[in-house]
C-alpha positions, 0 to 999 in steps of 0.5 A: 740836159742839153737839147740841140741848138739849131739856128738861134736868133739873136735874143736879148735878156735883161738882168734881174735886179734885187732890191738891195742893188737899187738901194745901193745905187741910190744911197751910195751916191747920196752918201758920197755927195754928202761927204764931198760937199762937206770936204769941198765947201772950204776947198780951193779949185784944184781940190774941187776939180779932183773931188769932182773927178772922183765923185762923178764917176762914182755916181755914174758907174753904178747907174750905168751898171744898173741900166746897162746889164744885159745878156745877148745870145746869138747863134754862136756866142753869149755876150754879157754886158755889165755897164762898160764891161763886156764878156763873150762866151762861145756857146759851143764851149759851154759845159754846164749851167747850174743855179747859184745863190750868191752875193759875189761880184758878177755881171748879175744884179740878183742873188738868184743866179745861173753859173755857166761853166765853159772852156777850160775851168772858166765860169760866168755868173748871170741873172736873167729875168726870164731864166727859162727862156734864157736856158732854152736859148742856150739849148738847155731844158729849163726844168732840168737846170732850175729844179735839180734832183734834191734827193740827199743820201741818208746819213744814218744808212749803212751803205744802203740806198733809200 
């Protein structure tokens, strides 16, 4: 259920971060450096330069994504920032917001996410730390989105609604 969206001040929301992402950001660079040291120990200067050109961005990018993933809602636009990557969603084109549990690649560092459907069959997945405040800033009633009707049809019913 959507509520009226009056003048919305600019609001800033950090991404929620699951423990698995911290583990990835710490272990991936360590494994990469360990492999690079073994390869580069007996290499010439050209191989060392190429190796560093591969290893350094591979260490910096996950850290940049970890510390640089946030969502900013202004009066007309949702800005989604994930490290060096930026996306914009016009607020007036948002059709629906629904909870989603997923491990897919998205500008969301938690598996507890919100799927925002907008435009012509476009969607964006986010995971703000403060979901209720984020939904209110988008103009949605948090309880209607976060606690959907969980009533399921009776598979044994013969057309009756229980």
